[in-house]
N, C-alpha and C positions, 0 to 999 in steps of 0.2 A: 480581422478588423484592421483598418489602416492605421499607421503609426501616428499620424497627425490627430486622428480622432481619439485614439487611446491616450496620447499624451494630454490632450485637453481634459478628458475625462479623469485622468489621474490627478491633474492639477486641481480640478474642482473638488474631488473627493478628499484629497489630502488637505487642501485649504480649509474645508469644512471641519475636518477632524482637528486640525491644529489651531483654528480660529484666526488664521493669518495666511498671507499669500505663500504659496509653495511653487517653485519652478522645477520642472522635470527635465532632465538631460540624458543624453546618450542611451536612449531606449533601444534595447536589442532583444530579439527572440533568442531564447536559451534552448539548448539541446535537453532532451529527456522529458519525462512525464508520459505515462501510459495513456492517460485519458484527458489531460488538460494542456493548454498552451500556456507557456511561462515566459514572461518578459522580465529581464533585468533592467534597472535604470538607477540613475543618481537623482537625488532630490535635495533642494536647498530650501529650507524653511526661512522665511523672512525674519531677520533679526537674529538668527542663530549662526554661529561660525561653522564652517566645514559643511561637507555633503554627507547625506545619508545614503547608504547602499541598500536598495530595496528590490522587491520582486512583486510582480503582479501575476496572480494565478487566475486564469480565465475559466469559463465554462468548457465542457467537453468539446473537443475538436472532432469534425466528422471522421468516421472510420476508426475511431478509438474506442476502448472499452468504456461502456457506460458505468458510472458510479452507482452507489447505492441510494443516492438522493439525500445523503446526510448533509447537514449545514456544516461545511468544513470550517468556516471562519469561527463559529461558535465552539466546535469540537476542539480546534487547536488552542483557542483561549482557555477552555476547560482543562485541556492537557497540560498547559503551562501552569495553571494553578495547582495541579496535582503533582508537580515537580518533574514532568517529563521534558526533556531537552528538545524544545521546538522553537521555531522562529516566533518572535513577538509579532502579533497581528495588530493592524492599525485601523483599517476602514474598508468599507465595501464601495463599489461603484458600478456603473453601468454605461456601456457604450451603445448608442442607439443605431438604428439601421438594420438591413437584412443580415449583415455579417457581424453585427454587434453582439453583445451579451453581458452577462454579469462578471465581476471580478472582485477579488479582495487583495489587499496589500499587506505584506509582511516584510520583516527584515530579511536580508540576504545573508545566509549563514556562511561562515568561513569553513574551509576544509574541502575534502574530496568526497565523491560518492562512487568512484569508478572501482569496481571490484578487482580489476586486473592490477591496478596500482596497489590496493590493499594487500593483495597476495604476493606480489613480486617485488615491490619497491623496498629496498633495505631500510629506508628510513621509517617504514611502518612496522618494523619487526616488533617493537614494544606494543604498538597498537593491536597487532594480531594476538598478543597475549592478554591484553586488557579488555578487548571488545566483547568477548562472551559474557563477562560479568556486567559490563555496561549495558548490553542488550537485554540481559535477563532483568536488570534493575528497571530499565525502561518499560519492559513489558509488564512487570509487576505493578508499576505505577499506572500504566494505561488501564490495566484490569481493576485498578482500585478506584478509578473515576466513578463518581456516583451517577449512574444512568438515569436517575429520576429527577435530576436537577432541571429547572425550567429551560435553561439554555439548550438542552439536548433533546427537546421534544422531537426533533426531526428523526432521531434514532428510533423512537417508539412508533412514530407515524409511518415511516418509510420501510422499516425492516421488520415490523411485526413483533414488538416486545412481548406481546400477550401470547406467544406461541404456547399452546396447550402442553403442559407436562414438561416444558423445557426441551421439546424435540426440535432443537435448532438444526440438527443434521438434516432432517427431512426437508426442512424449509430451504436450506442451501442447496440440497440436491435438486429439489424441484426448480429452484432458480437457474441453475446451470444446465439442467436438462432442457429447460425452455430455450436457453441461449444457444445450446448445441443444435436443437431442431431448427431454429431460426437461421443460424449460420451454415448448417450442414447441407442445406439445399437438397434434401433427399438421400444424401450419402448415409449408408448404414452405421459406420464406425463400430463394428462389433465388439472390439476390445473396450471401448468406452461404455457401450451398452452393458457389457458384462460387469465392469467395474461399478457402474451405477446401481446395478441389482445387488452386488455384494455390499455396497455402502449402505443401501436401504435395509438390507437384512441384518447387518451387523452393527447397527447404531448403538453407541455406548450411552449410558445415562450421563446427564450433566448435573453436576453438584452445585455449580454457581452460574448465574447469569451475569455477564460483564460486558463492558465495552470491548469489542474486538476490533483491532486496527484493520484487519483484512488484507493488508499487503505489506506485512512487517517482514523485511528480508534484507540481506546484503544487496546493495544497489538502490535501496530506498532509505538508506541512512547515510549521514555524513560523518566524517572522522577526520582527525589530524593525528599528529604524533603523540598526543596525550590520550587518545580514545575517542569515544562518541562525542560529536558535537550537535547533532540534531536528528530528529525522526521526521521524515517527509511523507507525502503522498497519502493522504487520509480519505481519499474519495470512495474506498470500498468499505469503510468503517460501518459496523452494525452491532446490534446486541446478539450475544450468543455464548458459546462455550469458549473459555479462554484457551483451551487446548488447541483450538483451530489456529490460533496464531503460532503456537509452538510447532504444530505440524506443518504449517506453510513455510516456516523458517527452515525446515529440514528437507524441503523439496530439492531433488538432485540439481535442478537448473540453477539454483542459487549457490551452488558450491563453486561454480565457475572453474571446473576442471580439477578441483582438489576433492575428489570424490571419497577419499578415505576419512575425510572429516565431515560428518553429516550435517553439522550445523553451520551452514554458510561457508564451508571450507575452513572453519576455525577450530572446531572441537567436536568431540563425540556427543551423541544424543545424551548419554548418561551424565556426562559432566555438566552439560547445559541444564538438564532437569534439576540437578542438585543446586546449581546456582539460582535457578528460578524458585525453587522451593524455599531457599534461604531468604531470597528477596521478598517473596510474596507471603510466606507463611502458609502456603497451600501445597498439598502433596500432589505429585504428578503420577497418574496411573499409566504405566508404560504401554499397556494394551490399548487404552484410549488415545494416547499420544500417537501410536503407530497408526491407528485408524484415521486420525486427522492428517497424518502424512500421506496416506494413500488418497484421502479426499483431496489434499492439496495438489498432488501430482495429477489426479483426474481434473481438477479445476483448471490447472495450468494447461492441460491438453485442450480442454474446451476453449480456453483463451487463445491458444495457437490456432485452432480452427477458425475462430472469430476474426483474428488478425489476417489470416490468409484470405478469408472470404472477403474482407474489406478491400484488400488489394486486388483480388480478381474481379470484384464488381466495379472497380474503377472509382469508388467512392473516395479513395485516397491512394493514388499511385505512389507507393513508398517501398523502397528496397528493404527497410527494416520490417515492415509488416509481411512482405513476401518471405523474408528469411525466417521469421517466427512461424509462419504458416508451414514451413517445411520441417518443423521439429515435432510434428504430431507423432510420427512413427517412433522416435527415440523415447518420447514420454510414454507411449503405449508399452514399450519393452520394460521400462521401469515399473509401470503399474503391474504388469504381469509378474515380474520378479517379487514385488512386494506382496501381491496376493498369495503367491506360492509360500513365501515366508510366513505369512499370517496364518495360512492353513496348516502349515507344519507345526507352528507354535501352539495350535489348539489341541 
């Protein structure tokens, strides 16, 4: 969408929200976002001193990962009410035309989201100590959101809240199998096929249905020297097994080279499980958590295939997508190691 059209749409939506004129300044495309285009800008509300620092998050960009269909605006608002550190949301809007689409506006959080800085910058030494507990607390609060409240109807409609017997694993396996077939263009991917069969045959029971963030990891949270400042990127949220989020957080890709610390390069699995249990009041079944870690790596491998296919198809020529597409083999090795460990543990 063109900057002038988006600026005008932002001014209309914000003016309607505040009930008075709002001027938008310094609109700029921001880096990041696996499936959404994100713009930062300043806004001045008529009669108010100072400028607001805001972000507009748009519909999915071509070639990016498709979201779950959840109403992110409503979910982020519900998460804030549950005590999750998220940006305050203000309003929705729409830009017309062929390249237009829907967007919503929220505060621009302070802090960093770059994992390299988290792991290497001396000023974040204290953050590295505090962040595991902050992340466990955030996950516990996400999983405590009431999925039946009216604002979250999109979760039930889009992700199948009435999954029979709580078999959320089968539903997610089927979803990503379909995406792999679509993106794989006939390539067999035997390791991913093997993993999918193992996942289907080894499904653990789910004791609790909760809101699942779907992409909760280092890289999708913001932090400063005091710890966590915000949880971002809710487009893959759905209803399911809360251990899915814990398994995804331990995927090797989100350790960013600190492979000895399984949870985001910050701490061990066992330490994080204990923090989550204390924050949530729910016990973590280690075998089920390991299952969802294998699922998470398999899901990441499918996403890598999808991103590489988008680049090769020319739908979005992007060096980032090409680089992600080349990572499939390394994730396959991780999956094979995890499957061998799981079989030895039985």
